[in-house]
Residue frames as qw, qx, qy, qz and C-alpha x, y, z in Angstrom:
[[0.012, 0.890, 0.455, 0.016, -0.02, 0.02, -0.02],
 [0.364, 0.566, -0.016, 0.740, 1.31, 3.47, -1.06],
 [0.349, -0.367, -0.486, 0.712, 2.16, 5.73, 1.85],
 [0.041, 0.878, 0.466, 0.100, -0.38, 8.46, 2.28],
 [0.359, 0.490, -0.040, 0.793, 0.97, 12.02, 1.56],
 [0.428, -0.616, -0.463, 0.472, 1.40, 14.13, 4.71],
 [0.068, 0.994, 0.085, 0.019, 1.41, 17.85, 5.35],
 [0.499, -0.644, 0.415, 0.404, 5.23, 17.50, 6.06],
 [0.602, 0.167, 0.622, 0.471, 5.55, 16.10, 2.54],
 [0.261, 0.826, 0.428, 0.256, 3.66, 18.98, 1.04],
 [0.325, -0.042, -0.209, 0.921, 5.25, 21.73, 3.20],
 [0.100, 0.614, 0.463, -0.631, 3.07, 24.73, 4.21],
 [0.188, 0.482, -0.296, -0.803, 3.42, 26.47, 0.89],
 [0.161, 0.021, -0.894, -0.418, 2.45, 23.31, -1.00],
 [0.002, -0.482, -0.839, 0.251, -0.65, 22.85, 1.18],
 [0.163, 0.614, 0.185, -0.750, -1.68, 26.39, 0.51],
 [0.175, 0.281, -0.633, -0.700, -1.30, 25.77, -3.18],
 [0.084, -0.246, -0.953, -0.153, -3.72, 22.90, -2.85],
 [0.084, 0.607, 0.619, -0.491, -6.25, 25.01, -0.92],
 [0.155, 0.483, -0.202, -0.838, -6.03, 27.69, -3.71],
 [0.177, 0.012, -0.833, -0.524, -7.19, 25.00, -6.11],
 [0.139, -0.421, -0.890, 0.106, -10.10, 24.12, -3.91],
 [0.006, -0.706, -0.448, 0.549, -11.34, 27.62, -3.14],
 [0.441, 0.659, 0.419, 0.443, -12.70, 29.62, -6.05],
 [0.294, -0.089, -0.064, 0.950, -11.40, 33.23, -6.38],
 [0.113, 0.800, 0.542, -0.230, -13.96, 36.00, -6.06],
 [0.365, 0.548, 0.231, 0.716, -13.98, 38.93, -8.51],
 [0.312, -0.892, -0.165, -0.281, -15.15, 41.09, -5.54],
 [0.751, -0.539, -0.036, 0.380, -11.89, 40.56, -3.61],
 [0.120, 0.974, -0.189, -0.021, -9.35, 43.40, -3.60],
 [0.097, -0.644, 0.758, 0.009, -6.54, 40.96, -2.89],
 [0.712, 0.140, -0.630, -0.277, -6.07, 37.50, -4.14],
 [0.873, -0.468, -0.016, -0.140, -6.41, 34.54, -1.85],
 [0.890, 0.000, -0.135, 0.435, -3.10, 33.72, -0.13],
 [0.267, 0.657, -0.197, 0.677, -1.92, 37.25, 0.57],
 [0.213, 0.098, -0.663, 0.711, -1.18, 38.55, 4.08],
 [0.315, 0.236, 0.494, -0.775, -4.76, 39.74, 4.45],
 [0.212, 0.519, 0.776, 0.289, -8.18, 39.25, 2.84],
 [0.001, 0.261, 0.067, -0.963, -9.67, 42.43, 1.59],
 [0.179, 0.607, 0.771, 0.077, -13.36, 43.11, 0.95],
 [0.134, 0.361, 0.225, 0.895, -14.61, 46.19, -0.84],
 [0.046, -0.603, -0.547, 0.579, -16.37, 48.98, 1.12],
 [0.264, 0.912, 0.293, -0.116, -17.73, 52.26, -0.11],
 [0.137, 0.940, -0.291, -0.117, -15.48, 54.23, -2.47],
 [0.575, 0.554, -0.581, 0.158, -11.86, 53.12, -2.52],
 [0.391, -0.517, 0.627, -0.433, -11.97, 51.72, 1.00],
 [0.726, 0.059, -0.663, -0.176, -11.47, 48.11, 1.69],
 [0.742, -0.552, 0.259, -0.278, -11.96, 45.95, 4.88],
 [0.384, 0.537, -0.738, 0.139, -8.78, 44.11, 5.80],
 [0.869, -0.376, 0.146, -0.288, -9.13, 40.80, 7.66],
 [0.544, 0.424, -0.709, 0.150, -6.38, 38.40, 8.85],
 [0.834, -0.485, 0.097, -0.244, -6.12, 35.64, 11.53],
 [0.505, 0.472, -0.679, 0.246, -3.10, 33.96, 13.06],
 [0.860, -0.468, -0.165, -0.116, -2.78, 31.46, 15.93],
 [0.167, 0.590, -0.704, 0.358, 0.02, 31.19, 18.59],
 [0.900, -0.226, -0.303, -0.220, -0.01, 27.84, 20.13],
 [0.554, -0.661, 0.486, -0.138, 1.72, 26.48, 23.34],
 [0.786, -0.153, 0.572, 0.177, 4.62, 24.23, 22.44],
 [0.683, 0.443, 0.409, 0.412, 4.86, 25.50, 19.04],
 [0.238, 0.776, 0.093, 0.576, 4.95, 29.34, 19.15],
 [0.210, -0.709, 0.389, -0.549, 5.51, 29.83, 22.86],
 [0.440, 0.049, -0.852, 0.279, 6.72, 27.64, 25.74],
 [0.496, -0.612, -0.614, -0.060, 4.61, 27.04, 28.85],
 [0.511, -0.479, -0.301, 0.647, 6.82, 29.24, 30.86],
 [0.227, 0.351, 0.209, 0.884, 6.25, 32.24, 28.75],
 [0.093, 0.287, 0.474, -0.827, 4.66, 35.14, 30.70],
 [0.306, 0.569, 0.763, 0.040, 0.97, 35.19, 29.60],
 [0.140, 0.870, 0.131, -0.455, 0.83, 38.94, 29.12],
 [0.114, -0.520, 0.630, 0.565, 3.76, 38.56, 26.68],
 [0.280, 0.212, 0.901, 0.254, 1.80, 35.78, 24.87],
 [0.265, 0.774, 0.551, -0.164, -1.16, 38.04, 24.48],
 [0.085, 0.817, -0.225, -0.525, 0.92, 40.92, 23.01],
 [0.226, -0.265, 0.819, 0.457, 2.63, 38.45, 20.74],
 [0.336, 0.439, 0.830, 0.072, -0.78, 37.13, 19.44],
 [0.187, 0.864, 0.300, -0.359, -1.96, 40.56, 18.82],
 [0.051, -0.765, 0.371, 0.524, 1.15, 41.95, 17.16],
 [0.311, -0.133, 0.814, 0.471, 1.66, 39.07, 14.67],
 [0.311, 0.664, 0.680, 0.024, -1.79, 39.84, 13.38],
 [0.032, 0.916, 0.077, -0.393, -1.27, 43.62, 13.33],
 [0.317, -0.440, 0.595, 0.594, 1.86, 42.93, 11.23],
 [0.362, 0.317, 0.791, 0.378, -0.27, 41.51, 8.44],
 [0.149, 0.898, 0.390, -0.139, -2.40, 44.73, 8.47],
 [0.198, -0.798, 0.271, 0.501, 0.81, 46.74, 8.23],
 [0.433, -0.135, 0.728, 0.514, 2.02, 44.68, 5.25],
 [0.281, 0.576, 0.673, 0.370, -1.01, 45.86, 3.26],
 [0.159, 0.206, -0.005, 0.966, -0.58, 49.50, 4.36],
 [0.399, -0.583, -0.653, -0.274, -3.68, 49.23, 6.46],
 [0.254, -0.432, 0.346, -0.793, -5.19, 51.18, 9.54],
 [0.242, -0.180, -0.935, 0.187, -6.23, 48.72, 12.26],
 [0.424, -0.429, -0.208, -0.770, -9.72, 48.92, 13.50],
 [0.726, -0.417, 0.281, -0.469, -10.11, 46.24, 16.10],
 [0.192, 0.343, -0.918, 0.052, -8.98, 42.79, 17.34],
 [0.870, -0.225, -0.083, -0.430, -10.96, 39.59, 18.03],
 [0.030, -0.485, 0.840, -0.241, -9.59, 36.76, 20.27],
 [0.908, -0.139, -0.280, -0.279, -10.36, 33.09, 20.55],
 [0.129, -0.589, 0.756, -0.256, -8.74, 31.31, 23.39],
 [0.877, -0.073, -0.443, -0.172, -8.49, 27.50, 23.68],
 [0.196, -0.598, 0.576, -0.522, -7.83, 26.48, 27.28],
 [0.464, -0.138, -0.859, 0.168, -7.64, 23.42, 29.56],
 [0.510, -0.720, -0.321, -0.344, -10.19, 23.61, 32.28],
 [0.761, -0.448, -0.209, 0.420, -7.17, 23.20, 34.67],
 [0.424, 0.437, -0.020, 0.793, -5.70, 26.50, 33.43],
 [0.263, -0.463, -0.440, 0.723, -5.34, 29.05, 36.07],
 [0.195, 0.872, 0.449, 0.027, -7.90, 31.81, 35.51],
 [0.254, -0.813, 0.160, 0.499, -5.11, 34.39, 36.09],
 [0.454, -0.188, 0.633, 0.599, -3.12, 33.04, 33.15],
 [0.280, 0.564, 0.684, 0.367, -6.11, 33.56, 30.75],
 [0.072, -0.938, -0.299, 0.158, -6.75, 36.95, 32.16],
 [0.354, -0.675, 0.307, 0.570, -3.20, 38.05, 31.63],
 [0.422, 0.175, 0.684, 0.568, -3.26, 36.85, 27.97],
 [0.137, 0.818, 0.531, 0.175, -6.34, 39.09, 27.48],
 [0.235, -0.902, -0.024, 0.360, -4.71, 41.93, 29.20],
 [0.462, -0.326, 0.512, 0.647, -1.67, 41.50, 26.86],
 [0.320, 0.475, 0.666, 0.478, -3.87, 41.50, 23.79],
 [0.043, -0.928, -0.369, -0.006, -5.64, 44.68, 24.98],
 [0.436, -0.696, 0.177, 0.543, -2.22, 46.30, 25.77],
 [0.414, -0.081, 0.588, 0.690, -1.00, 45.76, 22.28],
 [0.207, 0.676, 0.638, 0.306, -4.29, 46.91, 20.80],
 [0.180, -0.924, -0.206, 0.267, -4.17, 50.12, 22.75],
 [0.409, -0.514, 0.365, 0.659, -0.69, 50.76, 21.40],
 [0.254, 0.206, 0.683, 0.652, -2.08, 50.51, 17.87],
 [0.205, 0.049, 0.000, -0.977, -4.94, 52.87, 18.75],
 [0.622, -0.162, -0.541, -0.543, -7.68, 50.10, 18.94],
 [0.530, -0.314, 0.594, -0.517, -9.25, 47.67, 21.34],
 [0.047, -0.047, -0.995, -0.073, -10.12, 44.04, 21.68],
 [0.452, 0.003, 0.008, -0.892, -13.73, 43.95, 20.80],
 [0.875, -0.029, 0.081, -0.477, -14.82, 40.38, 21.08],
 [0.261, 0.432, -0.861, -0.057, -14.02, 36.73, 20.73],
 [0.893, -0.155, -0.272, -0.324, -14.59, 33.23, 22.20],
 [0.256, -0.524, 0.780, -0.226, -13.35, 30.56, 24.67],
 [0.902, 0.078, -0.303, -0.297, -13.22, 26.86, 24.14],
 [0.733, -0.499, 0.461, -0.037, -11.98, 23.87, 26.10],
 [0.754, 0.551, -0.357, 0.007, -8.97, 22.10, 24.66],
 [0.911, -0.278, -0.016, 0.306, -5.93, 20.08, 25.60],
 [0.596, 0.161, 0.086, 0.782, -3.70, 22.73, 24.10],
 [0.084, -0.798, -0.259, 0.539, -3.54, 26.40, 25.14],
 [0.418, 0.226, 0.431, 0.767, -3.62, 28.75, 22.18],
 [0.093, 0.672, 0.252, -0.690, -4.46, 32.34, 21.53],
 [0.384, 0.370, 0.671, 0.515, -6.13, 32.81, 18.03],
 [0.035, 0.596, 0.168, -0.784, -6.42, 36.49, 17.22],
 [0.413, 0.605, 0.561, 0.386, -8.13, 38.25, 14.25],
 [0.181, -0.394, -0.002, 0.901, -7.17, 41.65, 13.18],
 [0.351, 0.768, 0.522, 0.122, -9.67, 43.92, 11.35],
 [0.299, -0.449, 0.104, 0.835, -8.34, 46.87, 9.48],
 [0.446, 0.835, 0.254, -0.200, -9.15, 49.44, 6.68],
 [0.505, -0.223, 0.449, 0.703, -7.06, 49.95, 3.52],
 [0.395, 0.670, -0.028, -0.628, -7.31, 51.67, 0.17],
 [0.842, 0.368, 0.382, 0.096, -7.86, 49.89, -3.05],
 [0.587, 0.750, -0.076, 0.295, -4.96, 50.29, -5.42],
 [0.048, 0.750, -0.498, 0.434, -2.62, 50.90, -2.44],
 [0.882, -0.386, 0.122, -0.240, -2.52, 47.49, -0.84],
 [0.048, -0.672, 0.738, 0.039, 0.98, 46.31, -1.80],
 [0.962, 0.079, 0.065, -0.255, -0.18, 42.87, -3.13],
 [0.653, -0.397, 0.584, 0.274, 2.42, 40.13, -3.12],
 [0.674, 0.357, 0.570, 0.306, 1.85, 39.80, -6.85],
 [0.293, 0.936, 0.176, -0.085, 2.35, 43.38, -7.89],
 [0.407, -0.676, 0.357, 0.500, 6.03, 43.55, -8.24],
 [0.702, 0.711, 0.020, -0.039, 7.68, 44.30, -11.70],
 [0.823, 0.100, 0.042, 0.557, 11.10, 43.68, -13.25],
 [0.284, 0.568, -0.053, 0.770, 13.34, 46.60, -12.41],
 [0.531, -0.777, -0.078, -0.329, 11.77, 47.24, -9.04],
 [0.232, 0.473, -0.689, 0.498, 14.13, 47.54, -6.13],
 [0.713, -0.406, -0.572, -0.022, 13.71, 45.28, -3.04],
 [0.032, -0.531, 0.437, -0.726, 13.87, 46.93, 0.45],
 [0.581, -0.413, -0.680, 0.173, 13.26, 45.84, 4.05],
 [0.338, -0.817, 0.100, -0.457, 12.30, 47.81, 7.13],
 [0.706, -0.641, 0.253, -0.162, 14.31, 47.36, 10.28],
 [0.120, -0.578, 0.804, 0.063, 16.88, 44.63, 10.83],
 [0.835, 0.156, -0.441, -0.288, 17.09, 41.07, 9.45],
 [0.652, 0.136, -0.720, 0.195, 17.59, 37.97, 11.56],
 [0.265, -0.426, 0.484, -0.717, 16.42, 39.18, 15.03],
 [0.850, -0.120, 0.057, -0.511, 13.82, 36.46, 15.14],
 [0.874, 0.238, -0.413, 0.091, 16.18, 33.60, 14.08],
 [0.316, 0.450, -0.573, 0.608, 18.95, 34.72, 16.42],
 [0.432, -0.364, 0.442, -0.696, 16.67, 35.13, 19.42],
 [0.931, -0.086, -0.044, -0.353, 14.98, 31.71, 18.83],
 [0.794, 0.257, -0.474, 0.281, 18.34, 29.89, 18.51],
 [0.097, 0.470, -0.530, 0.699, 19.65, 31.77, 21.55],
 [0.675, -0.292, 0.261, -0.626, 16.63, 30.72, 23.60],
 [0.955, 0.104, -0.216, -0.173, 16.57, 27.12, 22.23],
 [0.818, 0.203, -0.416, 0.341, 20.25, 26.54, 23.03],
 [0.608, -0.735, -0.193, 0.228, 20.62, 28.64, 26.14],
 [0.602, 0.356, -0.051, 0.713, 23.11, 31.02, 24.74],
 [0.042, -0.414, 0.201, -0.887, 21.78, 33.95, 26.83],
 [0.211, 0.095, 0.694, -0.681, 19.69, 34.27, 29.91],
 [0.127, 0.339, 0.903, 0.232, 16.56, 32.29, 28.96],
 [0.105, 0.766, 0.532, -0.344, 13.90, 34.97, 29.99],
 [0.017, 0.676, -0.194, -0.711, 15.67, 37.66, 28.11],
 [0.051, -0.139, 0.797, 0.585, 15.92, 35.60, 24.85],
 [0.110, 0.474, 0.873, 0.029, 12.22, 34.59, 25.17],
 [0.101, 0.755, 0.288, -0.580, 11.22, 38.28, 25.65],
 [0.032, 0.488, -0.468, -0.736, 13.09, 39.18, 22.47],
 [0.078, 0.085, 0.916, 0.385, 11.65, 36.26, 20.47],
 [0.023, 0.595, 0.803, -0.024, 8.07, 37.17, 21.43],
 [0.004, -0.701, -0.175, 0.691, 8.27, 40.89, 21.16],
 [0.412, 0.444, 0.597, 0.526, 6.91, 41.86, 17.74],
 [0.001, 0.548, 0.129, -0.826, 6.69, 45.46, 16.60],
 [0.508, 0.576, 0.615, 0.178, 4.17, 45.68, 13.80],
 [0.299, -0.128, 0.231, 0.917, 5.34, 48.29, 11.18],
 [0.197, 0.751, 0.626, -0.078, 2.09, 50.14, 10.94],
 [0.027, 0.871, -0.007, -0.490, 3.41, 53.50, 10.47],
 [0.226, -0.397, 0.692, 0.559, 5.91, 52.31, 7.90],
 [0.316, 0.312, 0.862, 0.244, 3.20, 50.51, 6.04],
 [0.209, 0.811, 0.488, -0.246, 0.94, 53.47, 5.82],
 [0.076, 0.825, -0.233, -0.509, 3.52, 55.45, 4.06],
 [0.244, -0.262, 0.823, 0.441, 5.12, 52.72, 1.92],
 [0.504, 0.486, 0.713, -0.031, 1.65, 51.91, 0.32],
 [0.297, 0.886, 0.034, -0.353, 2.10, 55.14, -1.70],
 [0.113, 0.741, -0.592, -0.295, 5.32, 53.87, -3.23],
 [0.325, -0.282, 0.900, 0.076, 5.48, 50.10, -3.20],
 [0.586, 0.161, -0.544, -0.579, 4.20, 47.81, -5.95],
 [0.817, -0.152, -0.552, -0.067, 4.33, 44.70, -3.71],
 [0.097, -0.548, 0.604, -0.570, 4.89, 43.80, -0.07],
 [0.813, -0.344, -0.458, -0.102, 4.46, 41.29, 2.70],
 [0.405, -0.789, 0.389, -0.249, 5.82, 40.88, 6.24],
 [0.465, 0.502, -0.724, 0.092, 8.87, 38.70, 7.03],
 [0.749, -0.418, 0.353, -0.373, 7.38, 36.50, 9.66],
 [0.990, 0.074, 0.120, 0.020, 8.70, 33.50, 7.69],
 [0.631, -0.399, 0.313, 0.587, 12.23, 34.97, 7.19],
 [0.137, 0.696, -0.267, -0.652, 13.78, 37.08, 4.52],
 [0.007, -0.234, 0.853, 0.466, 14.58, 34.24, 1.96],
 [0.149, 0.393, 0.905, 0.069, 11.23, 32.60, 2.13],
 [0.168, 0.770, 0.331, -0.519, 9.40, 36.01, 2.06],
 [0.072, 0.538, -0.500, -0.675, 11.47, 36.90, -0.98],
 [0.060, 0.042, 0.946, 0.316, 10.45, 33.63, -2.63],
 [0.203, 0.599, 0.743, -0.220, 6.67, 34.23, -1.83],
 [0.146, 0.762, 0.027, -0.631, 6.93, 37.77, -3.33],
 [0.062, 0.447, -0.661, -0.600, 8.78, 36.64, -6.46],
 [0.153, 0.158, 0.966, 0.137, 6.63, 33.61, -6.96],
 [0.226, 0.686, 0.591, -0.360, 3.50, 35.71, -6.84],
 [0.149, 0.812, -0.109, -0.554, 4.84, 38.40, -9.01],
 [0.846, 0.470, 0.190, 0.164, 6.50, 36.14, -11.74],
 [0.245, 0.882, -0.346, 0.207, 9.91, 37.76, -11.17],
 [0.854, -0.219, -0.309, 0.356, 13.16, 36.80, -9.36],
 [0.253, -0.962, 0.099, -0.033, 15.49, 38.67, -6.97],
 [0.690, 0.333, -0.310, 0.563, 19.14, 39.47, -6.88],
 [0.480, -0.868, -0.100, -0.075, 20.09, 40.46, -3.38],
 [0.419, 0.637, -0.451, 0.464, 23.29, 42.02, -2.36],
 [0.750, -0.357, -0.504, 0.239, 24.39, 40.14, 0.78],
 [0.411, 0.001, -0.299, 0.861, 26.48, 43.14, 2.03],
 [0.180, -0.314, -0.065, -0.930, 23.53, 45.44, 2.00],
 [0.612, -0.453, -0.624, -0.177, 21.32, 43.15, 4.16],
 [0.131, -0.639, 0.371, -0.661, 20.95, 45.00, 7.53],
 [0.658, -0.111, -0.737, 0.112, 21.69, 42.16, 9.86],
 [0.575, -0.769, -0.055, -0.275, 20.58, 42.38, 13.41],
 [0.004, 0.747, -0.610, 0.264, 23.69, 42.60, 15.70],
 [0.693, -0.317, 0.583, -0.282, 22.89, 39.40, 17.38],
 [0.897, 0.385, -0.066, -0.207, 23.04, 37.23, 14.15],
 [0.563, 0.576, -0.562, 0.188, 26.85, 36.88, 13.69],
 [0.178, -0.487, 0.718, -0.464, 27.40, 36.16, 17.38],
 [0.818, 0.005, 0.416, -0.397, 24.79, 33.40, 17.47],
 [0.827, 0.515, -0.212, -0.074, 26.02, 31.98, 14.19],
 [0.253, 0.616, -0.676, 0.315, 29.62, 31.90, 15.71],
 [0.477, -0.376, 0.638, -0.474, 28.50, 30.30, 18.91],
 [0.850, 0.121, 0.428, -0.283, 26.54, 27.46, 17.11],
 [0.297, -0.324, 0.725, 0.530, 28.93, 27.22, 14.20],
 [0.489, 0.553, 0.673, 0.055, 26.10, 27.79, 11.70],
 [0.363, 0.318, 0.338, 0.808, 26.18, 29.86, 8.61],
 [0.032, 0.245, 0.217, -0.944, 25.26, 33.57, 9.09],
 [0.338, 0.031, -0.429, -0.837, 22.68, 33.39, 6.37],
 [0.433, -0.257, -0.862, -0.056, 21.06, 30.43, 7.91],
 [0.219, -0.400, -0.610, 0.649, 20.54, 32.11, 11.15],
 [0.071, 0.235, -0.019, -0.969, 19.38, 35.28, 9.55],
 [0.416, 0.031, -0.506, -0.755, 16.68, 33.56, 7.54],
 [0.082, -0.171, -0.961, 0.200, 14.92, 31.29, 10.06],
 [0.231, -0.607, -0.586, -0.484, 12.03, 33.65, 10.49],
 [0.452, -0.657, -0.531, 0.286, 10.26, 35.74, 13.10],
 [0.324, 0.044, -0.002, 0.945, 11.45, 39.15, 12.02],
 [0.076, 0.768, 0.620, -0.140, 8.01, 40.66, 11.24],
 [0.133, -0.448, 0.184, 0.865, 9.56, 43.41, 9.18],
 [0.649, 0.642, 0.258, -0.318, 8.08, 44.58, 5.83],
 [0.468, -0.157, 0.637, 0.592, 9.66, 43.47, 2.57],
 [0.415, 0.765, 0.285, -0.401, 8.62, 45.70, -0.30],
 [0.575, 0.194, 0.493, 0.623, 9.24, 46.31, -3.99],
 [0.023, 0.853, 0.188, -0.487, 9.60, 49.84, -5.09],
 [0.652, 0.668, 0.166, 0.317, 10.32, 51.43, -8.51],
 [0.644, -0.056, -0.088, 0.758, 13.70, 52.94, -8.66],
 [0.076, 0.534, 0.150, 0.828, 12.36, 56.51, -9.39],
 [0.522, -0.720, -0.162, -0.427, 10.38, 56.38, -6.10],
 [0.779, -0.120, -0.497, 0.362, 13.20, 54.95, -3.92],
 [0.271, 0.178, -0.363, 0.874, 14.59, 58.18, -2.28],
 [0.426, -0.365, -0.038, -0.827, 11.02, 59.46, -1.64],
 [0.820, -0.323, -0.440, -0.173, 10.09, 56.13, 0.02],
 [0.671, -0.005, -0.455, 0.586, 13.13, 56.06, 2.14],
 [0.035, 0.274, -0.209, 0.938, 12.56, 59.66, 3.29],
 [0.611, -0.394, -0.245, -0.641, 8.91, 58.89, 4.10],
 [0.837, -0.255, -0.467, 0.127, 9.89, 55.93, 6.30],
 [0.493, 0.043, -0.410, 0.766, 12.50, 57.92, 8.04],
 [0.238, -0.411, -0.011, -0.880, 9.93, 60.76, 8.71],
 [0.755, -0.453, -0.153, -0.449, 7.72, 58.29, 10.74],
 [0.451, -0.671, 0.546, -0.222, 10.72, 57.09, 12.72],
 [0.955, 0.028, 0.294, 0.006, 11.49, 53.91, 10.78],
 [0.233, -0.601, 0.627, 0.438, 14.34, 52.60, 8.67],
 [0.848, 0.479, 0.153, -0.170, 14.18, 51.40, 5.07],
 [0.334, -0.545, 0.663, 0.390, 17.21, 49.53, 3.47],
 [0.729, 0.548, -0.193, -0.361, 17.54, 48.73, -0.15],
 [0.629, -0.384, 0.674, 0.058, 18.99, 45.20, -0.51],
 [0.432, 0.008, 0.801, 0.413, 18.52, 44.15, -4.19],
 [0.389, 0.350, -0.259, -0.812, 16.57, 44.26, -7.38],
 [0.714, 0.262, 0.608, -0.227, 13.99, 42.21, -9.29],
 [0.018, 0.365, -0.668, -0.648, 14.47, 40.86, -12.69],
 [0.646, 0.207, -0.221, -0.700, 12.19, 39.48, -15.40],
 [0.355, 0.138, -0.923, -0.047, 13.12, 35.82, -14.86],
 [0.691, -0.474, -0.282, -0.468, 10.13, 34.01, -13.32],
 [0.341, -0.632, 0.533, -0.448, 10.68, 33.56, -9.59],
 [0.913, -0.139, -0.380, -0.056, 11.70, 30.23, -8.06],
 [0.659, -0.732, 0.115, 0.129, 13.57, 29.53, -4.90],
 [0.784, -0.075, 0.311, 0.533, 16.71, 28.43, -6.80],
 [0.455, 0.572, 0.257, 0.632, 16.61, 31.56, -9.01],
 [0.241, -0.950, 0.007, -0.198, 16.65, 34.08, -6.17],
 [0.780, 0.187, -0.280, 0.528, 20.33, 34.69, -5.58],
 [0.469, -0.833, 0.019, 0.292, 22.70, 36.30, -3.15],
 [0.647, 0.596, -0.128, 0.458, 25.55, 38.34, -4.54],
 [0.526, -0.811, 0.110, 0.230, 28.67, 39.17, -2.49],
 [0.213, -0.616, 0.540, 0.532, 31.44, 40.75, -4.53],
 [0.372, 0.341, -0.687, -0.522, 32.07, 38.44, -7.49],
 [0.015, 0.028, 0.991, -0.130, 30.34, 35.56, -5.76],
 [0.606, -0.074, -0.107, -0.785, 26.76, 34.55, -6.63],
 [0.087, -0.006, -0.991, 0.099, 24.88, 31.75, -5.00],
 [0.364, -0.515, -0.628, -0.455, 21.22, 30.80, -4.38],
 [0.389, -0.540, 0.229, -0.710, 19.32, 32.27, -1.56],
 [0.063, -0.154, 0.941, -0.294, 19.23, 29.79, 1.32],
 [0.527, -0.280, -0.623, -0.506, 16.36, 27.39, 1.20],
 [0.301, -0.214, -0.744, 0.557, 15.29, 28.10, 4.72],
 [0.281, -0.293, -0.011, -0.914, 12.39, 29.80, 6.54],
 [0.370, -0.031, 0.705, -0.604, 9.61, 29.05, 8.90],
 [0.508, -0.041, -0.667, -0.543, 7.30, 26.22, 7.72],
 [0.633, -0.348, 0.301, -0.623, 4.51, 25.25, 9.95],
 [0.977, -0.019, 0.050, -0.204, 4.73, 21.54, 8.99],
 [0.732, 0.451, -0.426, 0.281, 8.52, 21.06, 8.88],
 [0.751, -0.381, -0.348, 0.412, 10.84, 20.28, 11.66],
 [0.226, -0.961, -0.031, 0.155, 12.11, 23.16, 13.73],
 [0.572, 0.718, -0.284, 0.276, 15.25, 24.72, 12.45]]
């Protein structure tokens, strides 16, 4: 008897491709299925942005994680998707799955953390649900508002566009490995790992310049592939221009792992955007004006995107982008 195909065999991206075949696209949707958010038209040029993401005990956070930090994490990973479409958040919903033996205080602190993150974004937690489960999880949903034609769809990049990222690259991977291998004080590493700063201000200014965008929750390499695959282009990235988080090289050295492997594990939650060259300076200035940082790291070419066709250039050396990134159904890095 032939072995049945598993989700690990498919990978997360492969499973999503299967789902796209099953779910008919709607002509009323302002963004295609599979983007960071769903977008439904409202009056005029306004669209309603919807996204949901789960953080699960044992997969996304350990049992010893402070519950208020778990709540903030659950909220901010969802708000990051709103930022990736240049949206303005309107509210958050939360579904909690809990064992009946869970201390009530733990659940209350998760909700307090969600509301704390919501207030930082100028919104509130407006509803949700609780269910009994053997696994504790916080499943948040962010609701936002965007502008049609200014949503930075993953598939909007064009050959000749420049590729840029906000913030630093590799913070998530370095903090994850640091926590996993006990390289630093555990509580400090965990705090860094679960602290996400959604780039909402950067997203609202970049939407006027970028042809395409997404957040880098899955890591720079995988996020680049998602953008190039959706847009039918490929990327040439200058390794020396990548703004590495200061912790990446030290963690890579301690664990004797390649720097680019550590940098691309995932969990950065920055914005990766494609911008026409003539708009590059204005985009960078606009991000600086809202207190952010935008670094141009490469360009897009007309060759159809594939993981092996996205390359890193360092001096005269060219090699494929590392085939690494966060995949829900693959072994942990």
